[in-house]
C-alpha positions in Angstrom: 105.0 -49.1 137.5 104.0 -49.2 141.0 99.9 -50.6 141.4 97.8 -47.8 140.6 99.6 -46.7 137.3 101.7 -44.3 139.3 104.7 -43.6 136.2 107.7 -44.2 138.9 111.0 -42.5 136.4 112.0 -42.8 133.6 112.6 -46.3 132.2 109.0 -47.0 133.5 107.4 -44.0 131.3 110.2 -45.3 128.2 107.9 -49.0 128.8 105.0 -47.3 129.1 105.4 -46.0 125.3 107.5 -49.7 124.2 103.4 -51.3 125.5 102.4 -48.1 123.1 103.4 -49.9 119.9 102.0 -53.3 120.6 98.5 -51.3 121.6 98.3 -49.2 119.0 98.7 -51.8 116.4 96.6 -53.8 118.1 93.2 -51.8 119.5 94.3 -48.6 116.7 93.7 -47.4 119.8 96.8 -45.3 122.8 97.8 -47.1 125.6 96.2 -46.2 129.2 99.1 -43.4 131.5 101.3 -43.1 127.2 100.6 -39.0 127.4 101.9 -38.8 131.1 105.0 -41.5 129.6 105.3 -39.1 126.8 105.3 -35.7 128.6 107.9 -36.9 131.6 110.4 -37.6 128.9 110.1 -34.5 127.0 108.4 -36.2 123.9 105.3 -34.5 122.5 102.6 -37.2 121.8 102.7 -36.5 118.1 106.1 -37.3 117.7 105.2 -40.8 119.8 102.3 -41.2 117.4 104.6 -41.3 114.4 107.6 -42.2 115.1 107.1 -44.4 117.9 106.6 -46.9 116.1 109.7 -47.1 114.1 111.7 -46.7 117.2 110.5 -48.8 119.3 110.1 -50.8 116.8 113.1 -53.1 116.4 112.9 -53.4 120.4 109.7 -55.4 120.6 110.8 -57.5 116.9 114.1 -58.3 119.3 111.9 -59.1 122.3 110.1 -61.3 120.5 113.1 -62.7 118.5 114.3 -63.3 122.6 116.8 -61.1 123.2 118.7 -60.9 126.1 116.4 -58.2 128.5 119.7 -56.5 129.2 120.4 -55.5 125.6 117.0 -55.0 125.0 117.0 -52.1 127.8 120.2 -50.9 126.0 117.5 -50.6 122.4 114.7 -49.0 124.5 116.6 -46.4 126.0 118.7 -45.7 122.2 115.1 -46.1 121.3 113.6 -43.1 123.5 117.0 -40.5 122.4 115.7 -41.7 119.3 112.0 -40.3 120.6 113.9 -36.9 121.6 113.8 -37.3 125.5 114.7 -34.2 126.9 115.9 -36.3 129.3 118.8 -39.6 129.8 116.7 -43.1 130.9 119.9 -43.1 133.3 120.2 -47.2 134.9 118.6 -47.5 137.7 120.0 -49.6 141.0 120.2 -52.9 140.5 117.6 -54.1 141.8 114.8 -52.0 140.1 117.2 -52.5 136.7 116.1 -55.9 136.7 112.5 -56.1 137.5 112.8 -53.6 134.3 114.4 -56.0 132.1 112.2 -58.6 133.5 109.6 -56.7 132.6 110.7 -56.6 129.2 110.9 -60.2 129.0 107.8 -61.1 129.7 106.9 -58.1 126.7 108.7 -60.9 124.8 107.4 -63.7 125.4 104.2 -62.7 125.2 104.7 -60.5 122.2 106.2 -64.0 120.6 103.8 -66.0 121.5 101.8 -67.1 118.2 98.3 -67.8 120.0 98.7 -64.0 123.1 95.8 -61.8 122.4 96.9 -58.5 123.3 94.9 -57.1 126.1 93.8 -53.7 127.3 92.8 -52.5 130.9 88.9 -52.0 131.3 89.1 -48.4 131.5 91.0 -48.6 127.8 88.3 -50.5 126.2 85.4 -48.1 128.4 83.0 -46.6 125.1 84.2 -49.8 123.2 83.3 -53.1 121.9 83.7 -56.6 120.9 81.7 -59.2 119.2 83.8 -61.8 122.4 86.1 -60.4 125.2 88.0 -62.9 127.6 88.4 -61.8 131.2 90.7 -63.3 134.1 88.5 -62.4 137.2 89.0 -63.1 141.0 87.3 -65.9 143.0 86.2 -62.2 145.3 85.1 -60.9 142.0 83.9 -64.0 141.0 81.2 -64.3 144.1 80.6 -60.9 144.0 79.5 -60.8 140.3 77.2 -64.4 141.5 75.1 -62.8 144.8 75.0 -58.8 142.0 77.0 -56.8 141.7 75.9 -52.4 143.7 76.6 -49.8 141.6 77.5 -47.9 144.4 80.8 -50.3 144.5 84.1 -49.2 142.4 84.9 -52.8 141.9 81.3 -53.7 140.9 81.1 -51.0 138.6 84.9 -52.4 137.6 83.8 -55.8 136.4 79.7 -54.6 135.3 82.3 -52.0 132.1 85.0 -55.3 131.4 82.0 -58.0 131.2 79.2 -55.6 129.0 82.2 -55.4 126.5 81.0 -58.6 124.7 78.9 -58.0 122.5 77.8 -62.6 121.8 79.9 -64.2 124.5 82.0 -63.1 127.6 84.8 -65.9 128.1 86.7 -66.7 132.0 90.7 -66.5 130.3 
């Protein structure tokens, strides 16, 4: 995916649906852009909710076990067919294919790490609360926070929403 959440192609969409299985399992909410990804692939939301974990679970397990990204990419494409994708996930140019394989490998590394805590975007967290919240703020964001946030600045509102999801404590990660 490009910055700003634009789904560029069917492979982007399939990766979003793979992440949706992780987010739903951990947080019980849909991943951001999952609906758009399903629409792009011609998969109905009902099928995604009911059959997504069954079809995509083996891909996640293979990634957790350290499977090669190339075989995982093939598995991901096969899972999309199982889910009834109306569009075939074609091979991309070699450089773009490599980017997607690197993303799958990163998902596998993170999902297999014993201390990994899956996260969500600030937009997904909006309206929810947890006892503890961890976030990674950049130096400029920390400076904005120290000097005071402005309600008319979109980035400041985002920081505010992120940090106010905690009932008890916020941790810089």
